C-alpha positions as CSV (number, residue, x, y, z in Angstrom):
1,M,77.8,121.8,139.2
2,E,76.5,119.7,136.3
3,I,78.7,119.3,133.3
4,I,76.9,118.7,130.0
5,L,78.9,117.6,126.9
6,A,77.7,118.4,123.4
7,K,76.8,115.3,121.4
8,E,79.5,116.1,118.9
9,Y,82.8,117.7,119.8
10,G,86.6,117.3,119.4
11,F,88.7,115.7,116.7
12,C,87.0,115.4,113.3
13,F,87.8,112.8,110.6
14,G,90.1,115.2,108.7
15,V,92.2,116.0,111.8
16,K,92.4,112.4,113.0
17,R,93.6,111.5,109.5
18,A,96.2,114.3,109.4
19,V,97.6,113.4,112.8
20,K,97.7,109.7,111.9
21,T,99.5,110.6,108.7
22,V,102.2,112.4,110.7
23,E,102.6,109.5,113.1
24,E,103.0,107.0,110.4
25,T,105.4,109.1,108.4
26,A,107.5,109.8,111.5
27,A,107.8,106.0,112.0
28,S,108.5,105.2,108.3
29,A,111.7,103.7,107.0
30,E,112.8,107.0,105.5
31,A,112.4,108.8,108.8
32,T,114.0,106.1,110.9
33,A,116.9,106.1,108.5
34,G,117.6,109.7,109.4
35,E,115.6,111.5,106.6
36,P,114.2,114.7,108.1
37,V,110.4,115.1,108.2
38,Y,108.6,118.4,108.2
39,T,105.0,119.6,108.1
40,L,104.3,122.6,106.0
41,G,102.9,124.9,108.6
42,P,101.2,123.4,111.8
43,I,99.4,120.2,110.8
44,V,96.3,121.5,112.6
45,H,95.5,124.7,114.5
46,N,96.2,123.5,118.0
47,D,99.4,124.2,120.0
48,E,99.2,121.0,122.1
49,V,98.9,118.8,119.0
50,V,101.8,120.6,117.3
51,A,103.9,120.2,120.5
52,Q,103.1,116.4,120.6
53,I,104.1,116.1,116.9
54,Q,107.4,117.8,117.7
55,T,108.2,115.0,120.2
56,L,108.1,112.6,117.2
57,G,111.0,114.5,115.6
58,V,108.7,116.3,113.1
59,Q,109.2,120.0,112.7
60,A,106.9,122.6,111.2
61,K,108.2,124.9,108.5
62,D,106.3,127.9,107.1
63,A,107.5,127.6,103.5
64,I,109.0,125.2,101.0
65,D,112.0,127.5,100.8
66,E,112.9,126.5,104.3
67,I,113.1,122.8,103.5
68,D,116.2,121.6,101.6
69,A,115.7,117.8,101.7
70,G,113.6,115.0,103.2
71,T,109.9,114.6,103.6
72,V,107.2,117.3,103.7
73,I,103.7,116.6,105.0
74,I,100.9,118.7,103.6
75,R,98.6,119.8,106.5
76,A,94.9,119.2,106.7
77,H,94.1,122.6,105.3
78,G,95.8,121.8,101.9
79,V,98.0,124.1,99.8
80,P,97.9,125.7,96.3
81,P,99.2,123.7,93.4
82,D,102.3,125.9,93.0
83,V,103.4,124.9,96.4
84,L,103.3,121.2,95.5
85,A,105.2,122.0,92.3
86,A,107.9,123.8,94.2
87,A,108.2,120.8,96.5
88,R,108.6,118.4,93.6
89,D,111.2,120.7,91.9
90,K,113.3,120.5,95.1
91,G,113.1,116.7,95.0
92,L,111.2,116.5,98.3
93,R,109.1,113.5,99.2
94,I,105.5,114.7,99.6
95,V,103.0,113.1,101.9
96,D,99.6,114.6,101.5
97,G,97.6,115.1,104.7
98,T,95.0,117.3,103.1
99,C,91.5,116.6,104.4
100,P,89.5,114.7,101.7
101,L,86.7,117.2,102.1
102,V,89.1,120.1,101.4
103,I,90.4,118.2,98.3
104,R,86.8,118.1,97.1
105,V,86.6,121.9,97.4
106,H,89.8,122.2,95.3
107,Q,88.4,120.0,92.6
108,L,85.1,121.9,92.5
109,A,86.8,125.3,92.4
110,R,89.1,124.2,89.6
111,A,86.1,122.8,87.6
112,L,84.2,126.1,88.0
113,H,87.2,128.0,86.7
114,D,87.7,125.7,83.8
115,E,84.0,126.0,82.9
116,G,84.2,129.8,82.7
117,Y,82.7,130.8,86.0
118,Q,83.9,133.7,88.0
119,V,84.9,131.8,91.1
120,V,83.9,133.3,94.5
121,I,85.1,131.8,97.8
122,Y,83.3,132.6,101.0
123,G,86.0,132.5,103.6
124,A,88.8,134.4,105.4
125,P,91.5,135.5,102.9
126,E,94.3,134.8,105.4
127,H,93.2,131.3,106.4
128,A,95.4,128.5,105.1
129,E,92.5,126.5,103.7
130,V,91.2,129.5,101.7
131,I,94.7,130.3,100.3
132,G,94.8,126.7,99.1
133,I,91.4,126.8,97.5
134,A,92.2,130.1,95.8
135,G,95.3,128.6,94.3
136,W,93.3,125.7,92.8
137,A,90.6,128.1,91.6
138,G,93.1,130.1,89.5
139,E,93.9,133.7,88.8
140,G,91.1,136.2,89.3
141,T,89.4,134.3,92.1
142,V,87.4,136.6,94.4
143,I,87.2,136.0,98.2
144,V,84.3,137.5,100.2
145,Q,83.7,137.5,104.0
146,S,80.5,139.4,104.3
147,L,77.4,140.7,102.5
148,D,79.1,144.1,102.2
149,D,81.9,142.4,100.2
150,V,79.3,140.9,97.9
151,A,77.6,144.3,97.5
152,A,80.9,145.8,96.3
153,L,81.3,143.2,93.5
154,P,80.6,144.1,89.9
155,R,78.2,142.1,87.9
156,Y,79.4,138.9,86.2
157,K,77.8,136.7,83.5
158,K,78.4,133.5,85.5
159,I,79.4,133.0,89.2
160,G,80.5,129.8,90.8
161,V,80.7,129.8,94.6
162,V,82.3,127.5,97.2
163,S,82.9,128.0,100.9
164,Q,85.6,127.5,103.5
165,T,84.6,124.2,105.1
166,T,84.3,125.6,108.6
167,K,81.8,128.5,107.9
168,I,78.3,128.8,109.4
169,P,75.8,127.3,107.0
170,A,73.2,130.1,107.4
171,N,75.8,132.7,106.7
172,Y,76.8,130.9,103.5
173,Q,73.2,130.7,102.4
174,A,72.9,134.5,102.8
175,I,76.1,135.0,100.7
176,V,74.7,132.8,98.0
177,G,71.4,134.6,98.0
178,A,73.2,138.0,97.7
179,L,75.4,136.7,94.8
180,M,72.2,135.8,92.8
181,G,71.8,139.6,92.2
182,K,75.3,139.9,90.8
183,C,75.1,137.5,87.8
184,Q,72.9,136.0,85.1
185,E,73.9,132.4,86.2
186,L,74.9,131.2,89.6
187,R,76.3,127.8,90.5
188,A,76.7,127.2,94.3
189,H,78.3,124.2,95.9
190,N,77.7,123.5,99.6
191,T,81.3,122.7,100.7
192,I,80.8,123.2,104.4
193,C,81.9,120.1,106.3
194,N,79.1,117.9,107.7
195,A,81.1,117.5,110.9
196,T,81.2,121.3,111.2
197,E,77.5,121.5,110.8
198,Q,76.9,118.7,113.3
199,R,79.2,120.2,115.9
200,Q,77.6,123.6,115.5
201,A,74.1,122.2,115.9
202,A,75.1,120.1,118.9
203,A,76.8,123.1,120.5
204,I,73.7,125.3,120.1
205,E,71.5,122.7,121.6
206,T,73.8,122.4,124.6
207,A,74.3,126.1,125.0
208,R,70.5,126.5,125.3
209,Q,70.4,124.1,128.3
210,V,73.2,125.6,130.5
211,D,74.1,128.6,132.5
212,V,77.6,128.8,131.1
213,M,79.0,127.4,127.8
214,L,82.7,126.6,127.2
215,V,84.3,126.2,123.8
216,I,87.7,124.6,123.8
217,G,89.9,125.3,120.8
218,G,93.2,126.8,119.7
219,A,93.6,130.5,119.2
220,H,94.0,130.1,115.5
221,S,91.2,127.5,115.0
222,S,88.6,128.9,112.7
223,N,86.0,126.2,113.5
224,S,86.4,126.9,117.2
225,R,85.7,130.5,116.7
226,R,82.6,129.6,114.7
227,L,81.5,127.3,117.6
228,A,81.9,130.2,120.0
229,E,80.0,132.5,117.7
230,V,76.9,130.3,117.4
231,C,76.9,129.5,121.1
232,A,77.1,133.2,122.0
233,Q,74.0,133.8,119.9
234,V,71.9,131.7,122.2
235,N,73.9,132.0,125.5
236,P,75.8,135.2,126.2
237,R,77.8,133.5,129.0
238,T,79.9,131.7,126.3
239,Y,83.7,131.6,126.7
240,R,86.3,130.2,124.3
241,I,89.6,128.9,125.8
242,A,92.5,127.0,124.4
243,I,93.6,125.3,127.7
244,A,92.3,124.8,131.2
245,D,94.7,127.3,132.6
246,E,92.7,130.1,130.9
247,L,89.5,129.3,133.0
248,D,88.3,132.0,135.3
249,A,86.3,131.1,138.4
250,A,84.3,134.3,138.1
251,W,82.7,133.0,135.0
252,F,80.8,130.3,137.0
253,T,79.3,132.5,139.7
254,G,75.8,131.2,140.3
255,A,76.1,128.6,137.5
256,E,74.5,125.2,138.1
257,K,75.0,123.8,134.6
258,V,78.0,124.2,132.4
259,G,78.1,123.1,128.8
260,L,81.2,121.9,127.0
261,T,82.2,121.6,123.3
262,A,85.5,121.6,121.5
263,G,86.9,122.4,118.1
264,A,87.8,119.9,115.5
265,S,91.5,120.1,116.3
266,T,91.2,119.9,120.0
267,P,92.8,116.8,121.6
268,D,91.0,114.7,124.2
269,A,93.7,115.6,126.7
270,A,92.8,119.3,126.6
271,I,89.1,118.5,127.1
272,E,89.8,116.2,130.0
273,K,91.8,118.8,131.8
274,V,88.9,121.3,131.5
275,I,86.5,118.7,132.9
276,A,88.9,117.9,135.8
277,W,89.1,121.6,136.6
278,L,85.3,122.0,136.6
279,K,84.8,118.9,138.7
280,G,87.3,120.2,141.2
281,R,85.1,123.3,141.9
282,P,82.6,123.2,144.8
283,S,78.9,122.7,143.8
């Protein structure tokens, strides 16, 4: 069985930066002096990474209300400004691990709001990144997930639109096109991460070459789900897994070539275990 790796896969810049931020904070003078260190939510959407971080003495908390003292690390997805204000009010030391590309979306959304645009976010309302963007965009922000959502909107004089960074570019373009019919003036910012676009393009290229395509990523990883979606469009034998233990030998019946990609928050160790499992199968 031949294993073909996508040209781009695994940890992206933002995730590497966030994990490094946690490691450095855990080794800081404050932490080594006994000051507790927390992340606000899981630093990234991957259980193995979160477990590794816990070995450093860093615990994840879901809300500022659960943290009374010490250091709080803001995860790569970012948070609304009211969360930062609440942390400051409690006297917590804040270390910002927000991906710089997500910070850019915050800035663009706030600027659109301040300039009088009706801000529209293309993304999943429950996703941490989108919740953060909506907080920076201000009251009245609209979140859409589909063309049906756009069709249900009233008309506005001015619409400003941004996207969750892990969305599929073609789908965002369709949303922007539909929004043109809902306003007199439209300003659209392409806020999809370049790494996301590159990984999706590389995954599609690989999926076309193989009999079976594997996408490795945590169950809560939005970008991993997107990778699986785009791969399935060109190769119906696409499977998304979080760890090697989820692999099923039946998937590979008659397969001579297997493709492999991984989400932006998937550690190298998880990828290597999948490769080892595949290499252990008879040709």
